[in-house]
N, C-alpha and C positions, 0 to 999 in steps of 0.2 A: 675378251670373254663376255658372252651373254648371261642368262639367268641360270637358274638352278635347274640342273637335269634331276637330280636325286635329292629329296627332302627327307631327313631323319628328325623327327621330334619327340623327344622325351620317350625313347624307345626303352622298354624294358622286356625281360625275359627270365623267368624263372622256371626251370624244368621240375617236373614232378617229384617230389622227394627231396629236392634240393635245400640247404639251409639258407642260401643266400641267393641274390639274383645273379644270373651270368651275365645280364646287361642291366645296368641300373640307373638308366635316366639318360642314354647318349642322345645328343643332338647335334647335327652338323648338316651342311650342303654341299653337294659336289657339283662345281659349276660347269655349264655346259663348255666342251672343248679344252678342259684341263686334264692335266695326270694329278690324280688325287691320292695319296698316300695314307694307308691306315697302318699304324705302327703299335705294337705293344708287347710285352712279354707273354709267353706262354700262358694260356688261362685267362688273359686279360679281358676277353669278350669279342674279339676280331672276327673269329669263326661264327659266332652266333649272329653278330651284326650284319656279316656278308649273307650269312644263310637267310636272313629275314629280308634283305634286298633283292635276293635272287628266289624268293618265295618259299624255299625248301622248309624255313623255320617260320613258325606263326608266333607272332609277337603276344606277350601277355597282355601288355598295354601300349600306347603310344601310336605313333602314324608315320608309315614309309611310303613316300610316293615317289615314282619313277616316271619320268617324262610325262607327268600329268596324271598316271594311274597308280591309284591305291593297292598295294601288293596284297592286301586282303581281300577287297571288293574285286579285283579283276587281276588276278594272277597270270591268264592267259595273255592279256594285253602286255604285261610286264615282261614276260617271257620271250615276245616276239621283238623286244627292244633291246635285250641284254644278251650277253654271252659271257660264259666262264671259261677261262683256262686253268684248271686245277693242276696243283702240285705235282701230282704222280700222273703219268699218262693213263689214259683210260681208251686210247686208240684201239680199234679192232685190228689186231697183228695178224690175222689171216688176210685180211684185204690189201689190196694196192693203197697207195697214197690217194690215187684221183678217187678211188671206190669209197673211201672214208669221206671225202669232202662230198661227193656226189649223195651219198646216204643222207647225210647231215642236211642238204640242200632239199632232198625230196621231204624229210620231215616237216620242213618250212612251206611245202608246195610249190617249189621249184619245177618247171618242166624240164625234160631231160635234155634238150640242145642248151638250156639255160645254165643247169647243172654244170654239164661239161666245160661251158665256156667260162663260168664263174670259177671253177675248180683249177683250170689251167692258169687263169689269172692270179689267183691266190697263190699257188704253187711258185709263179714266177717271182712274186712280190716278195715271198719268204726264201729265196734263194734256193729254190728247190726245182727249177726249171730242168727237165730232162729225167726228172726221178718219178713221175707221175704214176709209171706203171711197175715201179718196185713195191714189193710188199713191204710193211712198215717193218717186219723183224730183219730187214735189211738195213734200217736206218741207224744212224749213230744216236746218242742221248740229244745231242743238239739239234739234229734234223726231225727227231720225234717233235721235241718241245716247239719248233718251228711249223710242224705240220699241225699241232694243236692250235696254234694260233690262226693257222690259215682256215681250219675247220672253224673256230669260233667265227670268223669273219664272213663264213658263206653267206649267211641271212641278212648280211649289213645292219649290225646292231648299231645304237646309238651308244651303248655302254658296254664297254668290254672289261671285265673284272679279272685282274690276273693275280693267282696265288702263288707266291715265291716263285716267278718266272724264270729264274736263272740258276737256282740251286743245284748244284753238281756239275755245272757246266764249264767248259774249258774257256779261257779268255777270249779266244776268237768268236765263239759262238755267244758268249754274254755281251760282246761290245756289238755284235749284229743285231742281237735283239733290243738292246738299247736303242740303237738306231731305228730299228723298225718300230718301236713305241712312239718314239719323237716323229716318226713320219706319219702314224697313225693320227697322232694328235693334230698335225697340221693338215690332214686330210679331214678335219672335223670330228673324229671318233673321241669321245671321252673316256678316259681309263681310271679307274680303281686299282690301286696296287698294294697288296700285302706284302712284306719282306722283312728279313732280319739282316739284310744287308744295308747297313747304313749310308755307304757309299753310293749305292744304287738309288736309294730312296732321295739323297741329297742332289745328284746329278739330274734325276728325272722329274721328279715332283715339283708341280706348281705351288701346292699346300700340303701341309701333312697333319694329320690328327694322331696324336699320341693318346692310348686307351691304356688305362689300368684299373683292375677291380671293377670292371664294367661301367666305367665312365670315361669321358674324353676330358684329360688332363691339362692338355695344351693343344692349340690348334692355331698354325701361323704357316707362313713361307718357310722354308730352311733358314734363309738368314735371320727371319724373326724369330725362329725356336732359338738360334743360338744366342740371342740376345738374353735368354733367360739364364745363361751360365754367370756365375760370379765373377768369372775369370775372361767375360767376354768384354767387359769395360777395363782395358788397360793397354799398356804399351811395353814392349820387350825391346831393351835398349842396350848397346855396347859402347862404352866409353873408354878414353883413355885415362889412365891412373888407376889404383887398386882402391882408392876410397870408394864408400858408397855414397850414391848421388842424392842430393837432396832436392825434394820437388815440392814446391808450395801447393797445398791442395789435394796432395795425393791421399787415398785413404789407406794405402799399404805400399812399403818399398822392400823388395826383398832381392838379394843377388850375393854374388860370390865374385872373386879376385882370381884372373888367370892370366899369366904372362903378362903383368904390368897393365893390364885392362879390367875393367868392372863390366861383368855380365849381370844384368839385372831385370826385373819386372816391375813397373809402376801401375797400380790399379787403382781406379777412380774415374769419374767423370772427366777425363782429360782427352785433349787433342793431342796427336804426334808433335804437333807444332809447340805445345805447352811444355813437354819433356825436352824438346830442342833448346828452346828457350832457357830451360834451366842449365842445360849442359854449357851453352855459350857462357850464362851468367858465371858460372863455376870456372870459367877459363878453362875448359877441356875440349877435346876433341871428340866429336861425334864420328864413331866408326860403323854402327848400324842401328837402324830404328826402323821397327815395324808393329803395327797394331796386333795385338794377341787375338787369334781367331780359335776358338774352340770348334771341334768337329761335332757332327749331328750325333755321333756315338757318345762324345761326353754328353750332350743334352739328355739323351736318353736314359743313359745310367743316372745322371743327376736327377731325373725326374721318378725314375721308376725304381733305384736302387741297386745294389749289388748281389742280392739273394737269388739265390737259384730258384727256379719256379718247377 
C-alpha cells in the first residue's frame, strides 16, 4: 500500500442548537489501495464524518483532504474522485439499468459511446450481464445493490464509500458483493466501509477505526483490535483427569470437570507451549489446546458498551 488517499485531522462538527459536538476531534488516514472500516454505534459520529468526506457536511473545524484536495476549498475536485453507495436504493426505477448508468456517466461528462461501453462493462462485472435493458423495478434487492455499485464506478472514482452495503441481502448476494469489493481493491480502488456486520468488517477490512461519542477510540487491523480483549491473552485447554490444572505465571485459571476431563481457560501472557509444558509436568494427557480468539463483535461491545443507543 502507498500513502494516504484520505486525511482527516482533528475533525469537529457541532450542529446548530446541539449541546455537544457530533464529531469531537476525529483523526485518521485511509491508505491508498486498502479497505478501511469505520464502525461505531448509532449516533457515534460515523454519518457526519462520512458526510464531511463527501462534502455534504461542512465541518466546524479541522481538515479533511481527499487525494490532495481539501473538501472545503475544492469540493468539486473531491466529488470527481469519490463515489458513494448509500444504504437505501436511490436508483431511478422508471429507467432501465443501462439508462441509470449512462445518466450518471453523462453527469461526469462522458460521451454517448463511452457511456454505453462503460455501462455494459460495469454490468458484466457486477453479474448483471444480459439485464441491461430491464427496468430497475424488475430487479431483486441484491441486483439493485449491485447496480448501485456499478453506477458508482461509472466515473472511475479513486475512493468508493459503501454504507451498510449488504444489509438485508441473501447469503449468495452478500458473498458476491464481498468478492466484488475485494476485486475492486485488487484493481486499485480504495474503499471505505461502514457496517454493523462485524463478520463483514473482519473479513474485508485491512484496518478499522471504531468511533464512539464523536471520537476514534481504537484503530488497528482486525487482528490488532482483538488484542484489546482481556481474554485475547489466553489458552483454552482440555486435559485428562478432573483436577484443575496449575500453570506457573498464569494471571487466572478457570474451568470445570466433565467425563474425567478438565476443560479450562488459562489467561495471561503465556504461549500454548507453556501450558503444554504444565500438562506434561503434571503427568497428564493433553487432549486439546488452542489459543483463545475473541471476535470483532466482542471487541466492539468491549469498547462501546452494551447500552442501547
